[in-house]
N, C-alpha and C positions, 0 to 999 in steps of 0.2 A: 811554401815551404818544405810539403811532403813529399813535390816530386824532389827537389834539389837533397832531400836527405835521403832518398832513393834511389837517384843518381849515384850518391858518396857510395851508400851501401854498394851499389855493381860494384864501382870500383874497387873499393874492398877486396869485393869476390874475388876479382882477377890478383888481386898481391896475395891473395889467401891461397890460390892455386897454384900462383909461383913458389909461394912460401912452405907448401906441401913439397911442391918437387924439391927444392933446393933442400930442406929436412931432412932429405932420403929417407921416408918414414917413421918422421919423428926421433933418429938417433945422431942428431946434429941439435946439439943445445940452441942456441940463436935462431937459427930459423923454424925452429920449431916454437920457442918465443916468438918470431914473427908472424909465424902463419896461425898461433891461438889471439893473437892481440889481434890482427887481423879479420881473423873469421868471426871472431866473438862480436868486433866495432860493427863489420857488417850487418850481423844479426840482430845487434840492439838497435843501429838506423833503421833495419829494414820494419820492426819492433815498433816504433817511434812513427814512420809513414804511415803503417796500419791504424794508426789513430784517424783516419783521415779515409786513406785510399781504400776501396774495396782490394778482397785479399787476392782475391786472383788473377785479379787485373797487377798489385802489387807483387807479385809472387812471379808471374808472368815476367815481367820488366825486370825484375834484380836477376833471375836466371838466365834472363836473355841477356844484359850487359853485362854478366860473371863470362857465357860462355862464349859468344860472341868477341870481346875483347880478349878472352884466355888464351881462342880459336887465333886469331891475328897478331896476337905477342908471341906464341908461341912459334907462328910461321917466321914473325921476324927477326929474334933474340936465337932462337932455339934451333932455327932448323931446318925443321917442321915442314912435311911437303907441303907445297904450295901447287894447286889446278885448280882450274878454271874450276871447276864443277865446286869444290868446296869454297870459294871465294864466291860463288853465285848462292849457296847455301848460307852463308853465313850473312849472304846481303838480304838475303829471305828473314833470315833472323832478327836482323836490324828494323828490318822494315815492320814488321811484329811487334818488335817493341815501339816502332815514334806512330806504329797503328795505334795501338791503345793506347798511347797517351791520347791522341786526335779525338779517339772515342770516347775517351772515359767521361765525358764531363765532370771532370773536376777541377778547378783550376788550381786548387790549394798548395 
């Protein structure tokens, strides 16, 4: 269950990043509300997952999901640059996330 909470927290971290982008520096009300809600929700779920998971593993997975997901969606939706090197680096981040899950030894 902790891994599921952590995965959802990572997805909310992606939503938070886009909320910050859409809020234009927190100058637009509803995108700002969205950013705050998704950011706080992400942190709450991360905190709940830390009841079982090691902090180093959970934090690395959380930030990895957020960073890779935001970069991928930025390329798909926002027209951010796509290059082989950039995609390969995102692949390395994702492989690190998967690797940490596989070696964590925690099925919780």
